[in-house]
C-alpha positions in Angstrom: 0.0 0.0 0.0 1.5 3.4 -1.0 2.1 6.5 1.2 -0.9 8.5 2.2 -0.5 12.2 1.2 -2.8 14.7 2.9 -3.5 17.8 0.8 -4.5 21.0 2.5 -6.0 24.1 1.0 -3.3 26.8 1.2 -5.8 29.3 2.4 -6.5 27.1 5.5 -2.8 27.0 6.3 -2.5 30.8 5.9 -5.4 31.4 8.1 -3.9 29.2 10.8 -0.6 31.1 10.8 -2.4 34.4 10.7 -4.2 33.4 13.9 -1.1 32.4 15.6 0.6 35.7 14.6 -2.3 37.7 16.1 -2.1 35.7 19.3 1.7 36.3 19.6 1.3 40.0 19.0 -1.5 40.2 21.6 0.8 38.4 24.1 3.6 40.8 23.3 1.4 43.8 23.8 0.1 42.4 27.1 3.7 41.9 28.3 4.7 45.4 27.3 1.8 46.8 29.3 2.7 44.7 32.3 6.3 46.1 32.2 5.0 49.6 31.9 3.0 49.1 35.1 5.7 47.1 36.9 7.1 48.7 40.1 10.5 47.2 39.3 10.6 48.9 35.9 9.8 52.2 37.7 12.5 51.7 40.2 15.0 50.9 37.5 14.0 54.0 35.6 14.5 56.1 38.7 18.0 54.6 39.4 19.1 55.1 35.8 17.9 58.7 36.0 19.8 59.2 39.2 22.9 57.6 37.8 22.7 59.9 34.7 22.3 63.0 37.0 25.3 61.9 39.0 27.5 61.5 35.9 26.6 65.0 34.9 27.3 66.4 38.3 23.8 67.5 39.1 23.1 67.9 42.8 20.5 65.6 44.4 18.4 68.5 45.6 17.6 69.4 42.0 15.8 66.1 41.2 14.7 64.7 44.5 11.8 66.3 46.5 10.7 64.8 49.8 12.3 61.5 48.9 10.7 61.2 45.5 12.7 61.3 42.2 11.3 63.4 39.4 12.3 61.5 36.2 10.8 64.0 33.8 13.0 64.6 30.7 12.1 68.3 30.7 13.4 68.5 34.2 16.7 67.0 33.2 17.0 69.4 30.2 16.2 72.3 32.5 18.9 71.2 35.1 21.4 70.7 32.3 20.8 74.2 31.0 21.2 75.7 34.5 24.4 73.6 35.0 25.9 74.9 31.6 25.1 78.5 32.7 26.8 78.0 36.1 29.8 76.4 34.4 30.2 79.4 32.2 31.1 81.4 35.2 34.6 81.1 36.7 35.0 78.2 39.1 37.5 76.0 40.7 36.3 73.0 38.6 36.6 74.9 35.4 40.1 76.1 36.3 41.0 72.5 37.0 39.9 71.3 33.6 41.7 74.1 31.8 44.8 73.7 33.9 48.0 73.2 31.9 49.0 70.6 34.5 46.0 68.2 33.7 46.1 65.8 30.8 42.8 64.2 29.7 42.1 61.5 27.1 39.1 59.4 26.3 37.5 57.5 23.5 37.9 54.0 22.0 39.8 55.3 19.1 42.8 55.6 21.3 44.9 52.4 21.5 48.1 54.0 22.7 49.2 57.2 24.4 50.3 60.1 22.0 54.0 60.4 21.5 53.9 64.1 22.5 53.0 63.0 26.1 56.5 61.9 26.8 57.7 65.6 26.7 55.1 67.0 29.1 56.8 65.9 32.3 55.3 69.0 34.1 51.9 67.3 34.2 50.4 66.7 37.7 47.3 64.7 36.7 46.5 62.1 34.1 42.7 61.4 33.4 42.7 58.6 30.8 39.3 56.8 30.7 37.2 54.6 28.3 40.0 53.9 25.8 41.5 50.7 24.3 45.0 51.5 25.8 46.6 48.3 27.1 50.1 49.5 28.2 51.3 52.3 30.5 54.8 53.2 29.2 57.9 53.0 31.5 58.6 56.6 30.8 55.9 57.5 33.4 58.9 57.7 35.9 59.8 61.0 34.3 56.6 62.6 35.7 57.9 63.4 39.2 55.2 66.0 39.8 52.4 63.4 39.3 49.7 63.6 42.0 46.6 62.0 40.4 46.7 59.0 38.1 43.1 58.3 36.9 43.2 55.3 34.5 39.7 53.8 35.0 37.8 51.8 32.3 40.6 51.1 29.9 42.2 47.8 28.7 45.3 48.0 30.9 46.7 44.5 31.6 49.7 45.4 33.8 51.4 48.4 35.4 55.1 49.2 35.0 57.5 48.9 37.9 58.5 52.5 37.2 55.2 53.7 38.8 57.1 53.3 42.1 59.2 56.4 41.1 56.1 58.7 41.5 56.9 59.9 45.0 54.3 62.7 45.0 51.4 60.4 43.9 48.3 60.9 45.9 45.6 59.0 44.0 45.8 55.9 41.8 42.6 54.7 40.1 43.0 51.6 37.9 39.4 50.3 38.3 37.7 48.2 35.6 40.7 47.3 33.6 42.3 43.8 33.1 44.9 43.7 35.8 45.9 40.4 37.3 48.6 41.8 39.6 49.9 45.1 41.2 53.6 45.8 41.0 55.3 45.7 44.5 57.1 48.9 43.5 53.9 50.8 44.2 54.8 50.4 47.9 57.5 53.1 47.3 54.8 55.8 46.7 54.7 56.6 50.4 52.5 59.7 49.9 49.6 57.7 48.3 46.2 58.4 49.9 43.7 56.7 47.6 44.0 53.3 45.9 41.1 51.9 43.7 41.7 48.6 42.0 38.1 47.6 41.8 36.4 45.8 38.9 39.4 44.1 37.4 37.7 40.7 38.1 41.0 38.7 38.3 43.0 40.3 41.1 43.7 37.7 43.9 46.2 39.5 46.1 48.1 42.7 46.8 51.9 42.6 47.3 53.2 42.8 50.9 55.3 45.9 50.0 52.1 48.0 50.0 52.3 47.8 53.8 54.6 50.9 53.5 51.6 53.0 52.4 50.8 54.5 55.8 49.1 57.6 54.4 46.4 55.6 52.6 42.9 56.4 53.8 40.8 54.8 50.9 41.2 51.3 49.5 38.7 49.8 47.0 39.5 46.3 45.8 35.8 45.2 45.2 34.7 43.0 42.2 37.9 40.8 42.2 38.8 37.4 43.4 40.3 38.0 46.9 39.8 35.1 49.2 41.0 37.0 52.3 41.8 40.6 53.4 45.4 41.3 52.1 48.0 41.5 54.9 49.2 44.8 53.5 45.8 46.3 54.0 45.7 45.4 57.7 49.0 47.3 58.0 47.6 50.5 56.6 47.1 52.2 60.0 45.4 55.4 58.6 42.7 53.5 56.5 39.2 54.9 56.9 37.4 53.4 53.9 37.7 49.7 52.8 35.6 48.2 50.1 36.3 44.5 49.6 32.7 43.6 48.5 32.0 41.0 45.7 34.9 38.8 46.3 35.5 35.3 47.6 36.0 36.0 51.3 35.0 33.1 53.6 36.0 34.8 56.8 37.7 38.0 58.3 41.0 37.9 60.1 40.9 38.0 63.9 43.1 41.0 63.9 40.8 43.1 61.8 40.7 45.5 64.7 44.2 46.7 63.7 42.4 49.1 61.4 41.7 51.5 64.3 40.8 54.5 62.0 38.4 52.5 59.9 35.0 54.2 59.4 33.4 52.5 56.5 33.7 48.8 55.8 31.9 47.2 52.7 31.7 43.4 52.7 28.6 42.5 50.7 28.6 39.8 48.1 31.1 37.5 49.7 30.9 34.0 51.3 31.0 35.0 55.0 29.2 32.8 57.4 30.1 34.8 60.5 31.5 38.1 61.7 34.3 38.2 64.3 33.7 39.9 67.6 36.9 41.9 66.9 34.7 44.2 64.8 33.3 45.6 68.0 36.8 46.9 68.8 36.6 49.3 65.8 35.4 52.3 67.8 35.3 54.7 64.7 33.4 52.3 62.5 30.2 54.0 61.4 29.0 52.0 58.4 29.2 48.2 57.9 27.6 46.6 54.9 27.4 42.8 54.6 25.3 40.2 52.7 23.3 38.1 55.1 22.3 35.1 52.9 25.1 32.9 54.4 25.5 34.6 57.8 24.7 32.2 60.8 26.5 34.1 63.5 27.2 37.7 64.2 27.8 39.8 67.3 24.4 41.1 68.6 26.0 44.4 69.6 26.3 45.2 65.9 22.5 45.6 65.7 22.3 47.7 68.9 20.4 50.9 68.0 22.2 52.8 70.8 25.6 52.6 69.0 26.6 55.1 66.2 27.2 52.1 63.9 25.0 51.8 60.9 24.8 48.0 60.3 23.2 47.2 56.9 22.5 43.5 56.2 21.7 43.1 52.5 19.5 40.2 51.5 20.8 39.6 47.9 18.7 38.2 45.1 21.0 35.8 43.2 20.4 35.7 39.4 22.0 33.3 36.9 24.5 35.0 34.7 23.8 34.9 31.0 26.5 32.8 29.3 28.0 34.3 26.1 29.9 32.4 23.5 32.4 35.2 23.0 34.6 35.3 26.1 35.5 39.0 25.6 31.9 40.0 25.4 31.2 38.1 28.6 34.0 39.9 30.5 32.8 43.3 29.1 29.2 42.7 30.2 30.4 41.5 33.6 32.4 44.7 34.1 29.4 46.8 33.0 27.2 45.0 35.5 29.8 45.5 38.3 30.1 49.1 37.4 26.3 49.6 37.6 26.3 47.8 40.9 28.9 50.1 42.3 27.0 53.2 41.2 23.8 51.8 42.8 25.7 51.1 46.1 27.4 54.5 46.1 24.0 56.3 45.7 22.6 54.0 48.4 25.4 54.7 50.9 25.2 58.4 50.3 21.5 58.3 51.1 22.2 56.2 54.3 24.7 58.8 55.5 21.9 61.5 55.3 19.7 59.4 57.6 19.8 59.4 61.4 19.2 55.6 61.6 18.7 52.6 59.3 16.9 49.3 59.8 18.8 46.3 61.1 18.5 44.8 57.6 17.3 45.9 54.2 16.6 44.3 50.9 18.4 45.2 47.6 16.8 44.3 44.3 19.1 43.6 41.4 18.4 45.3 38.1 20.3 42.8 36.0 17.0 40.9 35.4 16.2 39.7 31.9 12.5 40.6 31.8 
């Protein structure tokens, strides 16, 4: 017996698919309406607006009234016009940007530093951001007047040992690059006050030689792969701000109370199961932020409302990361996510400082959702 062939009228098939298309479009429209009414979408819109205002240097009082954020486009345009008018008048910020001692460079069309830079050894500040530059040349040792080295969001894979020759360096920002190590010679920059190595994703340790940096008050090594607090950090006796969030910490050292000047300690997104009682010996500590998903033990005095300490226990919402076939694209998206997370926490912490008190715990919603 031969094969049976069923013949359909083409108009019937067409009508069937048109019906399916209509149903699909109706579902899409319904989903769009749901997202428009979603509280999460509104919160995301507000935080994106706040982040945009912060990037443009707009003060919070301009867009926030009684705790509510006005996200109107007309408001942003009005604020920008006012900001442009105020910038046209003489100011210290304007003087800084026009200063002959400040070098600025940005844009992905830059893959290496201009040759003319070698001759400008009088410069005191470098601001090189959002470029494809991978190497900082050894001739940086010629810039003996250097005070600020701002190299965030580039493609830098290593720092030259000659950076240790910058004896007047006060600030070093190498966040969101591709560094896997920090040169021990950096420990020779004894006047360094601020060190930011966050968002490099692959840093696992800091050299012991950084113990010489006794003037450092700010250290940010978040969004890396540290499994413990570096020994050199514990020896920075003047440290006031330490951000080691989003790493692989399982515990804190029992001698953490060596940091007697510490005021802000950010520990969220780690693998901590307990907090040591030594934290209670940090008498100047005013803000402690941790992730409480794994915590099973912590000193009850940390939650005592009578103390000046603001203890924030974030209950994170873990979300599976989207896997990409292209490794470079995955790293880039991860850095973007980490950068957004830091902007979120920066705004959150600034808001906390304006309050007289905070709850014993709070909930943070991640905006990296794929809706």
